[in-house]
N, C-alpha and C positions, 0 to 999 in steps of 0.2 A: 364649383365646389366638387371635390372628390374626397370621399371618406373611405378609409380602408385600414388594413392591418399590415404592419411591416413584414410579418412572416409570410404574407400573401402578396407582397409587392411585385413579385415576378410577373403576374398576369398583366401588369400595367405597362407592358413594353411599347404601347402606342404613345405613351407620354413623351414629351420633349426630352432630349438627351440631358439637359441641365437638371431636370427633375430626377431622371435616372441616376445622375451623379450624386444627388442628395441621398437617394436610397442606398447607393454603394457606400457612401460615407457612413451611413447608419450601420451597415454590416461590418465595416472595417474598423469602427471606432467605438470604444466603450463610452457612450454618451453620458451615462449615469456618473461615471468617474470624473468627467470634466468639471472644472470649477465654473462658477457663474462668470459670464463674460461673452465676448464675441470672438469667433474663430474664422479666419478667412479660409475658403476652400479654393476658389478661383478669383483671386484679387477681390474687387468689389462686385463682381458679377454673381458670385455665389458665396454666401457666408452663413454661419449659424450662430444664433444667440442662445446661450443657455441661461434660462431664467428660473426664478423661484418666487412665488408669491402666495398669499392667502386668497382663496376664492371668497366671493361674497354674493350678496343678492344681486339680482338683475338691475335694480335701481341704483346700486352703487358702482356699476360698471359702465364703460363708455363704448359706443359704436365707433368703428373705424373702417376704412378701406384704403387701398394703396394704388398708385398709378405706375410707379417705377419698378416695383418688385411684387412678385406674388409670394405668399406665405405658405410654408408647409409646417404645420404644428405637429410635433411628435411628442406624445405623452410619455414621460419617463417614470414619474412617481405620482400617485394620487389620481384623482378624477376631477374633471371639470366639464361644464357644459359651455359650448360656444354657440351663442344664438346667432342666427343667420337671416339675412333678408337681401333681396336684390336692391342695389343702390338706386335703381330707377323707381322704386316704390318708397323711397325715403326722402327726407329733406336733407339736402347736402349743404354743409358749411363751406368755409373757404379752405381750399387745398393749400397745405404747407409743403412746398417742394423740398425744402431742406430736411424735413422730418419724413417726407413721403407719407403724409397723413391727410386723409380726407375725413373730417368729423361728420358724423351723421346723427340724425334723430329719426325715430320711427318705431315701428312695431315689428317684432320678430315674426318671421314666417315659419321658422322651425328652430329646433335646438339639437345639437349633436353632442352627445356625452362621450368624452374621450377617456379611455382607460389605458393603463400602460401597454405600449405596443401599438396603439392606434395612431393614425395620422389623419389630418384634414388639410387639403389644399384649398386655399382661398385665392381666387382670381380677382382682378380689379373690379369686376361687377358684383362681387360678393361682399356686401357689408357684413361685418362680423363683430360680435361682442364677446371677447374671451373673458375667462375668469369667473363665470357664474357657477356657484356651488351646485352640486348635484343634489345632495341632501343637506349636509351641514358644511359650514366653512372648514377648509383644511388647507394646509400648505402643500403646494404641488411643485414639481420640478418638470420642466419640459424644454425641448429644443424647438426653436423657431428658425427654420431655414428661410433665407431670403434669396430669391432667384430673380435677377434682372430680366425684365420683359423686353 
């Protein structure tokens, strides 16, 4: 997991060039103006999903992890908490390769609250539960970059 701000992304030069490509895309593109949907950046190796949903309680949200792609969550509007835990400390369900989804159950080890301009990189060992409300439920808009591992 790496948590940071887009306006401070330049110190992250040690990260993989595919992740740097996502930061470049953020600087080159008005993400807030994009309609909801999926946008290819480098075929199926890097793409971004623009999503919007209402945050809810932790009990109403689901744990997930991925094996084929890492996630870069970039908050565009609103705030949300993403609960985090290492998958090695959780009960793992059956991996769905078509959806690249590993369902998990367990207890959060921490929570990261994202505000506009913040990003969170989730690697395959990072179980994450997005969409948890910070204070009250609200509709958010964010970009989720998917980078093939």
